[in-house]
C-alpha positions as semicolon CSV with decimal commas, in nm:
position;residue;x (nm);y (nm);z (nm)
1;R;10,781;11,169;9,307
2;L;10,469;11,371;9,377
3;F;10,441;11,485;9,014
4;Q;10,421;11,119;8,909
5;Q;10,044;11,115;8,845
6;A;10,054;11,436;8,645
7;L;10,334;11,296;8,428
8;W;10,143;10,970;8,376
9;G;9,839;11,177;8,283
10;I;10,028;11,386;8,030
11;A;10,190;11,074;7,884
12;H;9,844;10,914;7,873
13;I;9,714;11,175;7,627
14;F;9,973;11,129;7,353
15;P;9,887;10,774;7,237
16;T;9,509;10,834;7,231
17;K;9,475;10,800;6,852
18;S;9,685;10,484;6,836
19;V;9,494;10,333;7,129
20;V;9,164;10,389;6,949
21;K;9,310;10,251;6,623
22;G;9,425;9,944;6,815
23;F;9,063;9,837;6,852
24;G;9,034;9,794;6,476
25;D;8,722;9,854;6,275
26;I;8,465;9,967;6,531
27;S;8,178;10,212;6,512
28;I;8,237;10,586;6,542
29;D;8,040;10,582;6,870
30;N;8,273;10,319;7,016
31;K;8,575;10,518;6,897
32;R;8,438;10,825;7,073
33;I;8,370;10,629;7,394
34;I;8,724;10,490;7,401
35;T;8,866;10,836;7,327
36;M;8,656;10,986;7,605
37;E;8,758;10,719;7,856
38;W;9,125;10,753;7,769
39;I;9,119;11,134;7,803
40;V;8,916;11,123;8,128
41;E;9,179;10,897;8,284
42;A;9,449;11,138;8,173
43;V;9,264;11,437;8,319
44;A;9,209;11,253;8,648
45;L;9,578;11,169;8,677
46;I;9,685;11,523;8,587
47;F;9,441;11,672;8,839
48;L;9,552;11,440;9,119
49;G;9,917;11,504;9,041
50;L;9,877;11,880;9,042
51;L;9,662;11,878;9,357
52;I;9,909;11,659;9,544
53;S;10,203;11,867;9,425
54;M;10,031;12,191;9,523
55;V;9,955;12,085;9,880
56;A;10,301;11,928;9,912
57;F;10,456;12,256;9,804
58;L;10,241;12,471;10,035
59;D;10,244;12,257;10,349
60;P;10,377;11,904;10,292
61;F;10,314;11,775;10,645
62;G;9,994;11,962;10,734
63;A;9,660;11,802;10,809
64;L;9,506;11,924;10,482
65;S;9,796;11,783;10,282
66;K;9,769;11,446;10,454
67;A;9,395;11,443;10,380
68;V;9,461;11,520;10,013
69;Y;9,722;11,243;10,000
70;A;9,482;10,995;10,159
71;L;9,192;11,087;9,931
72;S;9,417;11,074;9,626
73;I;9,541;10,730;9,722
74;T;9,180;10,620;9,765
75;A;9,091;10,754;9,419
76;L;9,392;10,581;9,262
77;V;9,308;10,251;9,430
78;A;8,948;10,287;9,307
79;L;9,078;10,346;8,953
80;T;9,300;10,042;8,996
81;L;9,005;9,824;9,093
82;V;8,786;9,952;8,808
83;S;9,069;9,887;8,564
84;L;9,132;9,539;8,703
85;F;8,770;9,437;8,652
86;T;8,728;9,601;8,310
87;G;9,026;9,701;8,094
88;F;9,263;9,445;8,242
89;K;9,043;9,164;8,110
90;I;9,097;9,256;7,746
91;K;9,406;9,165;7,545
92;F;9,488;9,524;7,445
93;V;9,815;9,604;7,627
94;P;9,762;9,977;7,705
95;F;9,446;9,897;7,901
96;R;9,622;9,615;8,085
97;L;9,886;9,864;8,204
98;C;9,636;10,098;8,370
99;P;9,602;9,910;8,702
100;V;9,980;9,892;8,732
101;I;10,018;10,263;8,665
102;F;9,739;10,359;8,906
103;M;9,867;10,140;9,188
104;T;10,226;10,252;9,134
105;S;10,110;10,612;9,157
106;A;9,918;10,538;9,479
107;I;10,230;10,380;9,628
108;F;10,440;10,683;9,527
109;V;10,190;10,917;9,692
110;Y;10,190;10,707;10,006
111;F;10,568;10,699;10,040
112;G;10,612;11,055;9,915
113;G;10,348;11,214;10,131
114;I;10,223;10,999;10,415
115;A;10,494;10,752;10,515
């Protein structure tokens, strides 16, 4: 379960072109901004997943690991809130899924590492 965020992040990268195309005829600058945002979310999820997995592998119940879990959950909840107040308000389905994915990942980290 701890690799969940990394897997979401990797899966997040593959549909980037189709996500950008889904916005229709928009300026090249807007296409680049959407591409950047989509890739940044993927990188954040991959980083959190690898960090959590690394500390879980090295010392799953240590103080440092618990701190990493707690900070990662905080970051995922923050991403959830940002997504709820921005991307979730548009009708484009992939952006509406982000808060669900982020919160699900936070829950997995909690039950996989803290609880």
